[in-house]
Backbone as CSV, one residue per row, in Angstrom:
resi,resn,N_x,N_y,N_z,CA_x,CA_y,CA_z,C_x,C_y,C_z
1,UNK,-27.811,-13.086,22.132,-26.505,-12.426,22.170,-26.467,-11.305,21.123
2,UNK,-25.906,-10.178,21.506,-25.792,-9.063,20.575,-24.789,-9.384,19.462
3,UNK,-25.044,-8.833,18.285,-24.198,-9.130,17.135,-22.952,-8.268,17.067
4,UNK,-22.170,-8.507,16.043,-20.960,-7.727,15.813,-21.316,-6.362,15.218
5,UNK,-20.346,-5.476,15.177,-20.557,-4.135,14.643,-20.988,-4.203,13.176
6,UNK,-21.870,-3.300,12.799,-22.388,-3.281,11.432,-21.281,-3.072,10.405
7,UNK,-20.223,-2.359,10.810,-19.193,-2.020,9.828,-18.441,-3.236,9.301
8,UNK,-18.489,-4.374,10.007,-17.757,-5.541,9.516,-18.660,-6.535,8.786
9,UNK,-19.954,-6.287,8.779,-20.872,-7.262,8.201,-20.721,-7.398,6.691
10,UNK,-20.275,-6.334,6.034,-20.098,-6.408,4.587,-18.683,-6.725,4.163
11,UNK,-17.814,-7.016,5.136,-16.415,-7.306,4.829,-16.234,-8.804,4.623
12,UNK,-15.652,-9.167,3.499,-15.426,-10.573,3.182,-13.932,-10.883,3.220
13,UNK,-13.576,-12.143,3.530,-12.152,-12.514,3.534,-11.549,-12.309,2.146
14,UNK,-10.291,-11.857,2.067,-9.648,-11.684,0.762,-9.624,-12.988,-0.027
15,UNK,-9.875,-12.905,-1.319,-9.893,-14.098,-2.166,-8.542,-14.806,-2.165
16,UNK,-7.459,-14.037,-2.080,-6.124,-14.649,-2.101,-5.914,-15.575,-0.908
17,UNK,-6.404,-15.153,0.270,-6.242,-15.996,1.456,-7.110,-17.239,1.369
18,UNK,-8.307,-17.100,0.799,-9.187,-18.256,0.629,-8.556,-19.268,-0.324
19,UNK,-7.959,-18.767,-1.406,-7.298,-19.653,-2.368,-6.090,-20.328,-1.725
20,UNK,-5.324,-19.569,-0.939,-4.147,-20.130,-0.269,-4.539,-21.225,0.708
21,UNK,-5.614,-20.990,1.469,-6.081,-21.996,2.425,-6.504,-23.268,1.701
22,UNK,-7.192,-23.107,0.570,-7.621,-24.263,-0.220,-6.419,-25.011,-0.772
23,UNK,-5.425,-24.280,-1.254,-4.228,-24.910,-1.803,-3.477,-25.697,-0.732
24,UNK,-3.354,-25.114,0.466,-2.650,-25.804,1.556,-3.388,-27.060,1.979
25,UNK,-4.721,-27.000,1.981,-5.510,-28.177,2.350,-5.298,-29.307,1.344
26,UNK,-5.233,-28.965,0.068,-4.996,-29.974,-0.965,-3.582,-30.536,-0.875
27,UNK,-2.603,-29.650,-0.599,-1.220,-30.104,-0.457,-1.084,-31.080,0.702
28,UNK,-1.821,-30.805,1.786,-1.773,-31.686,2.957,-2.286,-33.084,2.626
29,UNK,-3.105,-33.177,1.588,-3.641,-34.474,1.154,-2.763,-35.125,0.093
30,UNK,-1.643,-34.472,-0.221,-0.724,-35.036,-1.189,-0.982,-34.639,-2.622
31,UNK,-1.884,-33.688,-2.832,-2.186,-33.229,-4.188,-1.088,-32.274,-4.656
32,UNK,-0.631,-32.445,-5.901,0.387,-31.560,-6.472,-0.293,-30.263,-6.905
33,UNK,-0.015,-29.177,-6.185,-0.713,-27.913,-6.413,0.282,-26.802,-6.737
34,UNK,-0.022,-26.018,-7.745,0.705,-24.773,-8.009,-0.193,-23.650,-7.517
35,UNK,0.179,-23.020,-6.417,-0.694,-22.035,-5.776,-0.526,-20.651,-6.386
36,UNK,-1.648,-20.044,-6.723,-1.675,-18.652,-7.163,-2.373,-17.797,-6.104
37,UNK,-2.197,-18.186,-4.846,-2.819,-17.469,-3.739,-1.951,-16.320,-3.258
38,UNK,-1.700,-16.264,-1.958,-0.937,-15.166,-1.365,0.472,-15.113,-1.948
39,UNK,0.946,-13.893,-2.203,2.285,-13.712,-2.746,3.331,-13.870,-1.656
40,UNK,3.944,-15.035,-1.593,4.925,-15.319,-0.547,6.152,-15.949,-1.193
41,UNK,7.360,-15.484,-0.866,8.563,-16.055,-1.480,8.668,-17.556,-1.234
42,UNK,9.213,-18.280,-2.217,9.372,-19.725,-2.052,10.751,-20.084,-1.511
43,UNK,11.521,-19.055,-1.092,12.828,-19.305,-0.483,12.781,-18.917,0.993
44,UNK,13.716,-19.459,1.756,13.739,-19.227,3.196,14.274,-17.826,3.510
45,UNK,14.036,-17.387,4.754,14.590,-16.114,5.215,16.120,-16.173,5.163
46,UNK,16.785,-15.191,4.560,18.252,-15.203,4.466,18.912,-15.325,5.842
47,UNK,20.044,-16.015,5.882,20.713,-16.303,7.150,21.103,-15.044,7.914
48,UNK,21.535,-13.982,7.211,21.990,-12.791,7.937,20.826,-12.122,8.675
49,UNK,19.614,-12.285,8.163,18.448,-11.738,8.863,18.131,-12.591,10.089
50,UNK,18.209,-13.901,9.936,17.993,-14.794,11.081,18.999,-14.495,12.190
51,UNK,20.268,-14.362,11.795,21.314,-14.127,12.789,21.123,-12.783,13.491
52,UNK,20.682,-11.778,12.758,20.442,-10.470,13.375,19.320,-10.559,14.406
53,UNK,18.274,-11.328,14.098,17.167,-11.495,15.047,17.625,-12.248,16.293
54,UNK,18.411,-13.304,16.095,18.925,-14.079,17.230,19.835,-13.214,18.099
55,UNK,20.699,-12.439,17.463,21.615,-11.556,18.186,20.833,-10.544,19.025
56,UNK,19.774,-9.983,18.454,18.965,-9.011,19.190,18.318,-9.650,20.411
57,UNK,17.826,-10.873,20.265,17.219,-11.579,21.396,18.250,-11.839,22.493
58,UNK,19.433,-12.278,22.105,20.477,-12.587,23.077,20.972,-11.342,23.802
59,UNK,20.895,-10.188,23.130,21.381,-8.952,23.739,20.283,-8.188,24.471
60,UNK,19.122,-8.807,24.606,18.079,-8.223,25.441,17.139,-7.247,24.765
61,UNK,17.114,-7.222,23.444,16.178,-6.329,22.747,14.801,-6.985,22.684
62,UNK,14.177,-7.115,23.844,12.899,-7.834,23.944,11.824,-7.010,24.649
63,UNK,12.076,-5.731,24.852,11.116,-4.887,25.578,10.313,-4.034,24.602
64,UNK,9.361,-3.307,25.162,8.568,-2.398,24.337,9.470,-1.374,23.650
65,UNK,9.145,-1.082,22.410,9.840,-0.025,21.676,8.910,1.179,21.563
66,UNK,9.418,2.350,21.162,8.532,3.497,20.945,7.418,3.142,19.960
67,UNK,6.240,3.690,20.178,5.069,3.328,19.371,5.266,3.602,17.889
68,UNK,6.045,4.621,17.554,6.237,4.957,16.141,7.491,4.326,15.547
69,UNK,8.216,3.529,16.346,9.389,2.852,15.825,10.679,3.258,16.515
70,UNK,11.671,2.382,16.449,12.988,2.642,17.023,13.655,3.797,16.273
71,UNK,14.239,4.715,17.007,14.793,5.928,16.403,15.843,5.612,15.339
72,UNK,16.743,4.665,15.637,17.784,4.330,14.660,17.174,3.785,13.367
73,UNK,16.105,3.013,13.502,15.437,2.474,12.319,14.782,3.589,11.510
74,UNK,14.149,4.518,12.193,13.512,5.639,11.497,14.550,6.499,10.774
75,UNK,15.712,6.661,11.402,16.787,7.414,10.741,17.269,6.682,9.488
76,UNK,17.350,5.349,9.579,17.769,4.555,8.418,16.731,4.642,7.300
77,UNK,15.459,4.681,7.666,14.393,4.818,6.669,14.488,6.172,5.972
78,UNK,14.784,7.203,6.745,14.968,8.538,6.152,16.124,8.535,5.157
79,UNK,17.209,7.853,5.511,18.357,7.759,4.611,17.978,7.021,3.332
80,UNK,17.153,5.978,3.475,16.690,5.218,2.308,15.885,6.105,1.371
81,UNK,14.943,6.878,1.918,14.123,7.757,1.084,14.986,8.796,0.360
82,UNK,15.973,9.328,1.059,16.866,10.327,0.454,17.681,9.702,-0.674
83,UNK,18.213,8.531,-0.406,19.091,7.856,-1.371,18.325,7.316,-2.586
84,UNK,17.215,6.642,-2.338,16.513,5.930,-3.411,15.425,6.747,-4.096
85,UNK,14.837,7.691,-3.373,13.653,8.374,-3.899,13.786,9.887,-4.007
86,UNK,14.924,10.427,-3.544,15.097,11.874,-3.595,14.145,12.614,-2.685
87,UNK,13.763,11.981,-1.585,12.814,12.570,-0.638,13.492,12.815,0.701
88,UNK,13.323,14.003,1.232,13.935,14.359,2.512,12.875,14.365,3.605
89,UNK,13.001,13.418,4.537,12.089,13.334,5.677,12.890,13.382,6.973
90,UNK,12.238,13.783,8.042,12.827,13.704,9.378,12.231,12.485,10.075
91,UNK,12.910,11.938,11.086,12.362,10.780,11.800,10.964,11.028,12.364
92,UNK,10.650,12.278,12.694,9.326,12.598,13.238,8.216,12.390,12.211
93,UNK,8.581,12.314,10.939,7.591,12.116,9.872,7.438,10.649,9.483
94,UNK,8.152,9.764,10.170,8.155,8.342,9.833,7.476,7.542,10.936
95,UNK,6.607,6.616,10.543,5.983,5.684,11.482,6.273,4.269,11.004
96,UNK,6.814,3.445,11.888,7.120,2.055,11.571,5.941,1.189,12.006
97,UNK,5.479,0.318,11.114,4.344,-0.559,11.418,4.725,-2.010,11.155
98,UNK,3.831,-2.909,11.514,4.055,-4.345,11.280,3.662,-4.693,9.845
99,UNK,4.363,-4.105,8.894,4.078,-4.355,7.491,3.229,-3.265,6.864
100,UNK,3.194,-3.284,5.534,2.435,-2.282,4.801,0.942,-2.363,5.036
101,UNK,0.433,-3.560,5.281,-1.010,-3.726,5.484,-1.475,-2.971,6.721
102,UNK,-0.712,-3.078,7.808,-1.088,-2.331,9.010,-0.952,-0.836,8.781
103,UNK,0.074,-0.443,8.036,0.247,0.983,7.745,-0.966,1.534,7.005
104,UNK,-1.446,0.794,6.009,-2.596,1.242,5.227,-3.870,1.257,6.063
105,UNK,-4.027,0.268,6.946,-5.210,0.237,7.814,-5.183,1.409,8.793
106,UNK,-4.034,1.624,9.434,-3.914,2.755,10.363,-4.200,4.071,9.648
107,UNK,-3.682,4.174,8.434,-3.890,5.375,7.633,-5.372,5.591,7.339
108,UNK,-6.068,4.526,6.946,-7.502,4.637,6.653,-8.278,5.091,7.883
109,UNK,-7.945,4.539,9.037,-8.668,4.889,10.260,-8.371,6.320,10.696
110,UNK,-7.169,6.804,10.389,-6.789,8.163,10.788,-7.287,9.225,9.811
111,UNK,-7.461,8.855,8.543,-7.731,9.847,7.505,-9.181,9.880,7.028
112,UNK,-9.848,8.715,6.987,-11.185,8.651,6.403,-12.266,8.604,7.469
113,UNK,-13.459,9.046,7.087,-14.606,8.983,7.987,-15.886,8.817,7.184
114,UNK,-16.987,8.695,7.903,-18.291,8.476,7.285,-18.574,9.540,6.225
115,UNK,-18.954,9.070,5.036,-19.299,9.988,3.957,-18.180,10.278,2.979
116,UNK,-16.941,9.959,3.346,-15.816,10.189,2.438,-15.819,9.173,1.295
117,UNK,-15.228,9.557,0.184,-14.988,8.652,-0.936,-13.490,8.592,-1.207
118,UNK,-13.026,7.396,-1.562,-11.606,7.187,-1.850,-11.499,6.505,-3.209
119,UNK,-10.756,7.098,-4.113,-10.646,6.574,-5.473,-9.565,5.496,-5.539
120,UNK,-9.943,4.344,-6.111,-9.051,3.190,-6.207,-9.021,2.697,-7.654
121,UNK,-7.877,2.795,-8.339,-7.790,2.248,-9.700,-7.835,0.721,-9.665
122,UNK,-8.533,0.127,-10.630,-8.589,-1.332,-10.753,-7.779,-1.769,-11.976
123,UNK,-7.126,-2.946,-11.900,-7.099,-3.919,-10.815,-6.386,-3.368,-9.578
124,UNK,-6.813,-3.820,-8.396,-6.264,-3.295,-7.151,-5.959,-4.432,-6.183
125,UNK,-5.126,-4.124,-5.207,-4.848,-5.076,-4.128,-6.139,-5.307,-3.361
126,UNK,-6.426,-6.568,-3.064,-7.745,-6.956,-2.564,-8.164,-6.271,-1.265
127,UNK,-7.225,-5.807,-0.460,-7.583,-5.270,0.860,-7.945,-3.787,0.863
128,UNK,-7.663,-3.070,-0.219,-7.973,-1.636,-0.224,-9.447,-1.346,0.084
129,UNK,-10.405,-1.928,-0.647,-11.811,-1.580,-0.396,-12.272,-1.902,1.020
130,UNK,-11.844,-3.047,1.560,-12.267,-3.433,2.906,-11.768,-2.441,3.950
131,UNK,-10.519,-2.008,3.827,-9.968,-1.041,4.775,-10.723,0.284,4.702
132,UNK,-11.023,0.708,3.486,-11.755,1.963,3.306,-13.135,1.868,3.946
133,UNK,-13.818,0.745,3.725,-15.165,0.569,4.284,-15.132,0.485,5.808
134,UNK,-14.123,-0.171,6.359,-14.018,-0.260,7.819,-13.875,1.117,8.452
135,UNK,-13.290,2.047,7.712,-13.135,3.415,8.216,-14.404,4.240,8.019
136,UNK,-15.427,3.637,7.397,-16.689,4.341,7.195,-16.809,5.033,5.861
137,UNK,-15.751,4.979,5.058,-15.757,5.643,3.753,-16.187,4.660,2.666
138,UNK,-16.266,5.164,1.445,-16.714,4.345,0.321,-15.644,4.323,-0.767
139,UNK,-15.197,3.121,-1.183,-14.241,3.048,-2.286,-14.933,3.330,-3.613
140,UNK,-14.318,4.142,-4.441,-14.825,4.433,-5.784,-13.840,3.807,-6.770
141,UNK,-14.276,2.759,-7.439,-13.385,2.000,-8.311,-13.345,2.617,-9.707
142,UNK,-12.139,2.894,-10.179,-11.932,3.422,-11.530,-11.304,2.317,-12.371
143,UNK,-12.028,1.858,-13.377,-11.537,0.775,-14.220,-10.422,1.265,-15.146
144,UNK,-9.467,0.382,-15.406,-8.409,0.655,-16.377,-8.425,-0.471,-17.410
145,UNK,-7.592,-0.355,-18.430,-7.583,-1.373,-19.480,-6.156,-1.745,-19.848
146,UNK,-6.041,-2.875,-20.534,-4.726,-3.319,-20.996,-4.132,-2.310,-21.970
147,UNK,-4.992,-1.707,-22.793,-4.530,-0.719,-23.765,-3.904,0.491,-23.076
148,UNK,-4.357,0.784,-21.870,-3.830,1.910,-21.095,-2.687,1.485,-20.188
149,UNK,-2.268,0.208,-20.311,-1.219,-0.299,-19.437,-1.698,-0.507,-18.020
150,UNK,-3.019,-0.655,-17.857,-3.641,-0.801,-16.536,-3.286,0.358,-15.605
151,UNK,-3.160,1.535,-16.202,-2.894,2.747,-15.427,-4.086,3.696,-15.533
152,UNK,-4.406,4.353,-14.430,-5.536,5.275,-14.410,-5.192,6.550,-15.165
153,UNK,-6.028,6.910,-16.117,-5.837,8.149,-16.866,-6.296,9.345,-16.022
154,UNK,-5.683,10.496,-16.181,-6.119,11.668,-15.412,-7.574,12.034,-15.695
155,UNK,-8.030,11.792,-16.946,-9.424,12.086,-17.283,-10.379,11.203,-16.492
156,UNK,-9.992,9.933,-16.300,-10.828,9.016,-15.528,-10.862,9.419,-14.059
157,UNK,-9.720,9.864,-13.542,-9.679,10.353,-12.165,-10.577,11.572,-12.016
158,UNK,-10.476,12.487,-12.964,-11.295,13.705,-12.932,-12.786,13.362,-12.903
159,UNK,-13.194,12.403,-13.715,-14.599,12.015,-13.782,-15.082,11.378,-12.484
160,UNK,-14.173,10.729,-11.761,-14.556,10.022,-10.538,-14.630,10.935,-9.319
161,UNK,-14.019,12.101,-9.389,-13.975,13.011,-8.240,-15.341,13.654,-8.008
162,UNK,-15.757,13.672,-6.744,-16.961,14.392,-6.331,-16.597,15.282,-5.150
163,UNK,-17.569,15.999,-4.638,-17.307,16.856,-3.475,-16.997,16.037,-2.225
164,UNK,-17.265,14.728,-2.279,-16.997,13.857,-1.128,-15.637,13.170,-1.214
165,UNK,-14.941,13.321,-2.329,-13.675,12.610,-2.517,-12.606,13.149,-1.572
166,UNK,-12.010,12.243,-0.806,-10.997,12.630,0.180,-9.585,12.296,-0.297
167,UNK,-9.450,11.192,-1.042,-8.105,10.728,-1.393,-8.146,9.848,-2.629
168,UNK,-6.958,9.631,-3.191,-6.779,8.684,-4.285,-5.597,7.791,-3.934
169,UNK,-5.732,6.502,-4.226,-4.650,5.552,-3.981,-3.903,5.295,-5.285
170,UNK,-2.586,5.441,-5.234,-1.731,5.113,-6.371,-0.791,3.996,-5.923
171,UNK,-0.845,2.864,-6.614,-0.003,1.715,-6.286,0.913,1.447,-7.482
172,UNK,2.180,1.844,-7.351,3.122,1.710,-8.461,4.491,1.291,-7.945
173,UNK,5.030,0.171,-8.461,4.416,-0.823,-9.336,3.208,-1.463,-8.655
174,UNK,2.215,-1.815,-9.458,0.942,-2.220,-8.869,0.864,-3.718,-8.607
175,UNK,0.073,-4.038,-7.624,-0.337,-5.404,-7.327,-1.829,-5.463,-7.662
176,UNK,-2.265,-6.267,-8.622,-1.594,-7.490,-9.085,-0.950,-7.430,-10.462
177,UNK,-1.131,-6.357,-11.232,-0.778,-6.432,-12.659,0.599,-5.877,-12.987
178,UNK,1.282,-5.255,-12.029,2.641,-4.781,-12.270,2.755,-3.480,-13.029
179,UNK,1.653,-2.754,-13.203,1.702,-1.481,-13.928,2.602,-0.487,-13.202
180,UNK,3.401,0.242,-13.973,4.320,1.230,-13.411,3.969,2.607,-13.971
181,UNK,3.684,3.541,-13.076,3.384,4.910,-13.487,4.689,5.669,-13.690
182,UNK,4.901,6.198,-14.897,6.077,7.006,-15.172,5.896,8.428,-14.662
183,UNK,6.940,9.228,-14.813,6.894,10.606,-14.320,5.740,11.395,-14.953
184,UNK,5.570,11.275,-16.250,4.496,12.017,-16.911,3.122,11.554,-16.440
185,UNK,2.972,10.237,-16.228,1.707,9.711,-15.698,1.395,10.334,-14.344
186,UNK,2.404,10.362,-13.484,2.215,10.874,-12.126,1.961,12.373,-12.120
187,UNK,2.635,13.094,-12.997,2.415,14.542,-13.072,0.974,14.853,-13.462
188,UNK,0.412,14.056,-14.377,-0.972,14.271,-14.799,-1.950,13.948,-13.672
189,UNK,-1.686,12.854,-12.945,-2.521,12.493,-11.790,-2.407,13.565,-10.714
190,UNK,-1.184,14.032,-10.483,-0.938,15.036,-9.445,-1.680,16.330,-9.725
191,UNK,-1.754,16.714,-10.988,-2.435,17.956,-11.346,-3.904,17.903,-10.927
192,UNK,-4.537,16.755,-11.142,-5.945,16.588,-10.743,-6.068,16.584,-9.221
193,UNK,-5.165,15.868,-8.556,-5.216,15.783,-7.095,-5.034,17.148,-6.445
194,UNK,-4.117,17.938,-6.973,-3.884,19.272,-6.421,-5.094,20.174,-6.640
195,UNK,-5.670,20.105,-7.818,-6.803,20.972,-8.142,-8.013,20.676,-7.262
196,UNK,-8.159,19.403,-6.865,-9.315,19.022,-6.051,-8.957,18.843,-4.572
197,UNK,-7.740,19.223,-4.191,-7.313,19.161,-2.793,-7.449,17.749,-2.220
198,UNK,-6.917,16.763,-2.945,-7.007,15.368,-2.521,-5.729,14.915,-1.819
199,UNK,-5.894,14.043,-0.835,-4.759,13.315,-0.294,-4.343,12.273,-1.323
200,UNK,-3.040,11.981,-1.374,-2.524,10.925,-2.239,-1.889,9.859,-1.358
201,UNK,-2.377,8.638,-1.489,-1.781,7.509,-0.773,-0.954,6.740,-1.792
202,UNK,0.351,6.775,-1.639,1.254,6.162,-2.612,1.820,4.864,-2.043
203,UNK,1.272,3.753,-2.510,1.703,2.430,-2.061,2.856,1.992,-2.960
204,UNK,4.068,2.030,-2.405,5.274,1.786,-3.198,6.046,0.558,-2.724
205,UNK,5.336,-0.400,-2.128,6.032,-1.540,-1.526,6.763,-2.406,-2.554
206,UNK,6.365,-2.305,-3.821,7.021,-3.119,-4.853,7.982,-2.293,-5.714
207,UNK,8.516,-1.227,-5.160,9.319,-0.296,-5.961,10.545,-0.928,-6.605
208,UNK,11.026,-2.043,-6.063,12.224,-2.670,-6.628,11.899,-3.828,-7.573
209,UNK,10.623,-4.119,-7.773,10.240,-5.188,-8.698,9.873,-4.538,-10.027
210,UNK,10.874,-4.345,-10.858,10.724,-3.627,-12.123,11.343,-4.432,-13.260
211,UNK,10.737,-4.328,-14.433,11.224,-5.050,-15.601,11.280,-4.104,-16.806
212,UNK,11.904,-4.575,-17.876,11.931,-3.857,-19.159,12.546,-2.463,-19.051
213,UNK,13.472,-2.287,-18.109,14.153,-1.005,-17.996,13.333,0.106,-17.381
214,UNK,12.170,-0.220,-16.840,11.325,0.799,-16.217,11.945,1.275,-14.907
215,UNK,11.654,2.516,-14.539,12.174,3.090,-13.302,11.025,3.529,-12.397
216,UNK,11.240,3.341,-11.109,10.225,3.763,-10.138,10.393,5.243,-9.814
217,UNK,9.283,5.964,-9.819,9.260,7.370,-9.419,8.207,7.529,-8.334
218,UNK,8.576,8.126,-7.222,7.608,8.407,-6.158,6.906,9.718,-6.465
219,UNK,5.583,9.698,-6.447,4.825,10.910,-6.754,5.140,12.026,-5.761
220,UNK,5.547,11.654,-4.547,5.880,12.660,-3.534,7.125,13.455,-3.902
221,UNK,7.948,12.903,-4.800,9.207,13.564,-5.159,9.037,14.619,-6.248
222,UNK,7.831,14.757,-6.799,7.637,15.668,-7.925,7.673,17.134,-7.526
223,UNK,7.212,17.447,-6.314,7.214,18.847,-5.863,6.992,18.894,-4.360
224,UNK,7.433,19.964,-3.694,7.182,20.111,-2.254,5.689,20.099,-1.925
225,UNK,4.884,20.687,-2.802,3.441,20.733,-2.561,2.840,19.333,-2.569
226,UNK,3.316,18.477,-3.474,2.826,17.104,-3.521,3.310,16.307,-2.320
227,UNK,4.545,16.537,-1.919,5.095,15.825,-0.761,4.254,16.074,0.483
228,UNK,3.726,17.278,0.632,2.937,17.621,1.813,1.611,16.871,1.875
229,UNK,1.068,16.478,0.714,-0.239,15.824,0.702,-0.150,14.342,0.343
230,UNK,1.080,13.806,0.289,1.274,12.398,-0.064,1.776,11.612,1.133
231,UNK,1.157,10.466,1.364,1.615,9.538,2.396,2.177,8.325,1.678
232,UNK,3.464,8.066,1.883,4.153,6.984,1.183,4.210,5.756,2.077
233,UNK,3.784,4.627,1.527,3.847,3.351,2.248,4.911,2.493,1.583
């Protein structure tokens, strides 16, 4: 029998899912386990969300929707970006996906190709490198330190850029360490990205999980030129 595609042979299951599976197996045996696996809320889905889903089913919202998302939802997303992030988008610029993970995978497949390099600051969300490799590109990991607040310095980004570099991923607030890039941090990163004509992938799914009075800033909001080359997830 012929084997699977070569592109998946080097892809390994995320460590978080492996840990979660192990924790669930132990729990099923009655072992008292505190799981540090997948990040999942320990509370139930709020009732108003359940009721909205039930109402939609009862009213017949069970057919195919437009591939890029329901128009009313896209308009609401545009309003959110305007209100919370100071970003003006049209519904035509918005794509709704089944979660951020699918958005990032679709983005990798649409943007990267064989020979490209994508810069990823570490620590990073476990799925970034696998998605990049599946698209045929190579992740370039830039180490950070506690002394730097686990944030990538512009000098480190500059050193990592080559003629093959296609994009840089910025995850703020970050998973797993919670690092938050301030305006000055982002301006310094943006200067390097603009000079080297890089795409910026801004993963902002944790924008509301902030502590110590820190504020979230979207790198796309810094200038029109940055907005044109930034894809916000």
